[in-house]
N, C-alpha and C positions, 0 to 999 in steps of 0.2 A: 527521569521517571521517579516519582516519589515512592518511598517504601516506609510504612509505619514502624517497622522494627529495625530499620537500618540495614537490612540484608540486601544482597544483590538480587534484584528482581528482574534481571534480563530475560529470564525464562518466560516471563509473562508478556510475550508478544512485543518485545522491544522493536522488532522490525515494523510492526504496524504503527507503533508510536512514531518512529522516524518517518515512515511513509506519510503519515498525517501531517507532520511538520513540513515536509516538502510540498504536500498538496496545499497547505495554508500559505507557504511561501510563494508558490506558483500563483495562487489566487491574488495575493496582495501585489505581486509583481505585475500581473496583468492590469490590475486597477491603476497602479502607478503609471505604467506605460500609456494607458488610455488617456490619462490626464496631462501628459507632457505637452509642452507648447514648442513653437518653432525655436530651434537652436538649443533646446534643453538637452543635457547630456547625463547619462547614467552609465557608470562602469561598475560591474560586479567582478571581484577578484578573489582568488584563494588567498586568505589573509594570514595563514599560519604555516607557511612553508619556509624552512630554513635553507634557502638557496641564495646565492649571490645575484642580486637583481641587476648588477652591472653586466652580467652575461646574457640577460634576456628576461622576457616577461614571465610572470607567473600565469597560470591558467586564468583567463579573464574573458569577459564578454562586454562589448560596448554597444550602447543604444544612443542614437542621436537623431533628433527630429529636424527635418528640413522641409522646405517647400510647404510649410503650413501644417500638413496632415500626413506626412510620410516619415516613417522611422527606418533608419538604416541600422541593422544589427550585424556586428562583426565579431568574428573569432580570429585571433591572431594565427598566422601561419607559422611554419617552422623557421622562417626567416627572422622572426621576432621572439619566439618562445625560448625559454631557458632550455639548453640541451637536454637536461634531465626530464623535461616535461614535453619533449618534442612528440608530435603526433605520428603514429604509425600509419602506413597506407590504409589499413583496415579502418582506423579511426577517422582518417580523412574521408574515406568513402561513406562512413556512417554519418558524418556531418552533412554530406550532400544528400543522403537519404532522408535526413531530418528536414532538409529544406534550404540549407545554405548553398550558395554558388561557390565554386572553386576560385581561388585568386586569379585575376586576369593579367597580373604583371608582377614583376619583382620590385623590391623596395627602391631600386635606383632607376627603374624604367620610366619612360615618359607617362604622365598622367593620362588616364582614360576614364570612361564612364563606369568602370568596375572598381576593383580594389586590390591591393596587395595582400589583403586578409580574406578569409572566408566571409562572404557577405550575403545579405538579402535585404531587399527594400520592400516594405509593406505599409499599407495604410494603417493609421492608428486603430482602426476598427478591428485589425487582426492581432491586437495585443494579447489575446488569450493564446493564440498559436505561438507567438514569439516567446511568451513566458514558458510554455510547455517545451519548446525547443531548447531554451536556456537550461531548464532543469534537467532535461535529458543529457545535454552536453556535460554539465557539471557532474552528474551522477554516473553516467555510463561511459563517458570518454575519459574524464579525469579522476573519477573515483572519489569525489568529494562526498563524505559520508553524511553530512548534515549541513543545513543552511547556516548554522552557527559558525561554520568555518569560512564564511565569506565576509569580505569587507566591501564597502561601497564608496564611490566617489560620485558626487552630483554637481552639476552646474545648471541652475534653473533660474528662470525669470521670476519665479515665486520663491523668496528666501525661506519660506516656511516649508517648502516641499523637500522633504528628506525621505530616504528609504532605509529602513533598518531590516536586515535579513531576518531577525527574530523579533516578532511582535511581542509586546508586553501583554501578557494575558491575565485577566482577573481570575480569581479562583473559580473553578467550574461550578461548584456547588458549596453550600455550607458543609463544613467538615463535621463528621460524627466523632464523638469521643471514642477512640478504639476500645477502651476498657469499660465503657458504660453499658449496662444491661437494659434492654428495651423489650417490653412485652408487646408483640405485634397485635394490632387491633383485628386484622384479618389477613387473608393471603395477599391482597393488593398492597397493604402496608408492608408486609414482609418483602414483596418484590422491591419496593422502594428502598428498604433498609439494605437489601443485598446490593442494589445498584450503587448506593452512596458509599457503602463499605469498600467497594472495589475501586472507586475513583483514585484514592491515594496510591494504590498498588499499580494500577494501569497507567495513571497519568492522563486519563481521558474519561469522559462520561460514556460508559458502555451502552450499547443498544441491545434490546432483547430480540430474540428470534420469534417466529410465529407461535411457538409454544410457551413464550414468556421467559425462557432461559437466557442467560448471558453467555454467548460463546467466546472462548478465549483460545487463540491459537498458541499451542505449546509444542514447538518442534514438529514432529511428525504426527501430532494428534491435535484434537480440538476438545477442550474441557468445557462442559456445559454446566453452569451454576444456576440453580433455581429452587423454588419450593418443592418439597417432596409431596407427591399427590396425596390429597385428603389429610394433610397434616400442616403444622406450622413449623416443621423442621426444614433444613436446607440439604439438598442433595448435590454432590459433585459427581458428574457422570462423564465418562470418556469411552466411546467405542474404540476398540484397539485393533482387533484382527477379525477378518471374515474369510469365507471360503476355506475353512480349516479341513484338511483332508484326513488326518489321523486323530480320531476322537480319543482313542485310548492314550496315546502319547500326550495329547493336549490336556487331558484330565490330570495326568501326573504333573505336568509343568504348571498347571493352574494351582494345584495343591501346594507346590513349592512356592509359588508367588504369594499365596495366602499366608504361609508361614513366615516368609521373608519380610513382607510388607504388611504387618499385622493390622495396621489402622485401615488399610484399604481392602475392600471386598472385591474379589475377582470372581466373575460369574461366566461359566461356559454354557451357552444355550445353542443347541443345534451346531451350526458351523461358525458361531460368532463368539468372540471373547470381549467382555466389557469390564470396566472397573468402576466401583462406586465408593463414595465416602460420604457419610452423613454427619451433619453438624446440628446440634440442638438449636432450635429457633425460639424456644420459650423458657427463659428469656433469650433474646438474640444479643450476642456480643460481637461487634465487628472484628475484634482481634482474633476470636476463635475461628471466624471464617477465613481471614487472610492467612493465619497460621496453617490452617488445613489446606488452603490452596498451595502454600509453599511446600508442605509435606507431599502433596500430590505431585507437584512439579518435580520434586526430587526423583520420583519414580518415572514420570513421563519422559524425563531426559534419557532414560535407558531404552525407550521404545524406538526401534529402527528396523531396517529390513532383516537384520540378524535375529531380532526378537520375533518377528513374524515367521521366520524360517523355522524356529524351534517348534512352532505349532503347525508347520506345513500349510500356512495360509498367507494372506495378503493384508497389508496395513489398510485401514479404512481411509486415512488421510496421509498420503506419502508426500511430504514436502519436497523430497529429492527427486521425484519423478520428472523426467525430461518431457518436453512438449510433444515429442514424436513417439513416446512409449504408449503401448496399449494401456488404457485406463479403465478402472472399474468404478461404478457408481458408489457414492457414499452409502446409499440405501436404495431400496427398490420400491418406492411408493407407486401406487396405481392411480390412474385417472378414474374419474367417476364412472366412465363406461367400461372400465376393466382393462383399458389399454396399459400395458406395462411400460415403465421408463427405464428398465434395466439396461437398455442399449445406449443410454446417454452417458457422455463423459462425466467423470467424477467431479470435475470443476463445476459443471452445471448443477449436479446434485447438491454440492456444498452450498452454492449460492442460493439454491431453492430453500435450503434449511436456514440460511443466515438472513434471508429476506425479512425485514421487520414488519411486513404487512402493509396495510393501507396507510399507516402513519408516516411513511416515507421510504426512500430508497437506501440500500446499503451504501456506505461510504465508498466512492470510487477507488480510494487508496487501498481499502480492504479487498475490493474485487480484484484490483491489479495484483495484490499480494497473493491471493488465491491462485491466480493465473500465472504466477511466476514472472510478472512484468514482461511477458513475452508478447510482443505485438502480433506476430503471426498466429500464436495460439489463441489470443483473444478474437482475432478475425475468424478463425476456424470455429470457435465456440459460438460466435455471433451467427454464422451461417447455420450451424446445427440448431441453435436455439430458435432462430427465426423460422426454420422449417418445422420445428416441433410446435411452435405457436400456431402456425398455419394449419397443421394437422388437427390441433385441439379445437380451433375455430370451426373446422369442418364437422366436428362431432359434437359441437355445443358443450364441450366439457367445462365443468365448473372451475377448474384450476387455471383456465386460460389467462385470467387477469394476473394471477400470481406469477406465471411464466413470462407474461409481458413485462412485468417489473424487472425480472431477472435479465431479460434481453436489454431493457433500458439501462440497467446498471452496467452491463458490458459495454454499451456505447459510451457511457460516461467514463469508464475505465480506459477505453481506447484513447480518449482525449488526454487522459492522465499520462499514458506512456508514449504519446505523441505519434500521430499519423503524419506521413509526408504531406506537404501542402497539396490541396486539390489542384488538378490540372487546369481548372477553369477559374483559378484565382485571378482577380482583376489585375490588369497590367498597371504597373506603377512607373512613374517617370524616373528614368535613371538620373542619378546625381552626377553632375559634370565633374566633381572633384571628390577625392577621398578626404574624409574629415580630418585626418592627420594624426589621430592618437597613436596608431601603430607605425607611423612612418619612421619614428626615431625611438628605438627601445630604451634609450637613456633618458627620455623625457619623463 
């Protein structure tokens, strides 16, 4: 992730940047698998492990095409893996939940239609699912933190067909001079300047929410960056705590915060605490905005459950909440006919606010991040969201299209974190022989 002043910018949603890289890797892997031909081979392996390979294989996954349009995907069993990377029983069960079959024989047993490795046979048309399964195995089973830590081996009928875990990406946009002062023509021009200024810091081209602000996840909070209403200045805004029970105590703590973090303005309204920081936009200087974001991040790192407890309240966005905990909405907007949404889970409220509007859907990797990459939680939110959309349709509410996009992004995120293969998947012809890569760990 690029940083204009050389500082460590991991606070600026590094997790989302990594998730996007995995999502891009998964997309390119699916495209590569779909284009493979008969007898083509692809092996993905953890490439930076300091282990003695004579004792066993590193974490790896093999894809080989046979019978024209069928691909066998294999994950080595503990017979072949290095002892330090052996699979626990829970991890083996997880592989079967993702879609692999358990090994049907040992390495020295007579050959059968199965495999001594975890295996699955799918048509090439199922390449999207195989790619998603592979990403889940590398991330969740073996803890590979980034596709850059993978190496590849290919054997293809097309000598030009290679697969690089990390794609070479052109610059996202033309870079702004961080020290150059620009006078915005209007608010829309200021929106563009804000977006371009944040690219080097975030390492990606950020999207705007329906209000035109750029949301940035920072720990247990979300920072919203956008033009200040009726001005050409920029406002950094972060909702912190809600449902504050002791207003007197909260006012004292707020006053302490305003003294300690003098650049940031803390405001207590009713039972909610928010933080603001304004940056001059006339002229607009990119470095001023990124420096202000860094200063704000220094404070936001301190926002956790103990911080909320000092106010006797709850965090607006608690990243550490488990999927089974009672959740509160980010906010409580009302539908056009007055129906309240306060009973919806906070993840749905967050996705409602992050939705970019009719211009497109929220990135599935971001949605998965909001939902903690928990498949069961996403399924539960899908059920809740679908029921809510049905209710809105019955009342002809104007927000129904907005909520339909939220439900659609949840379905896309579900594919990102991998659903088990559908039970009605088409039968595939079993291969009469194991392809042989894992038969001898010394090969």
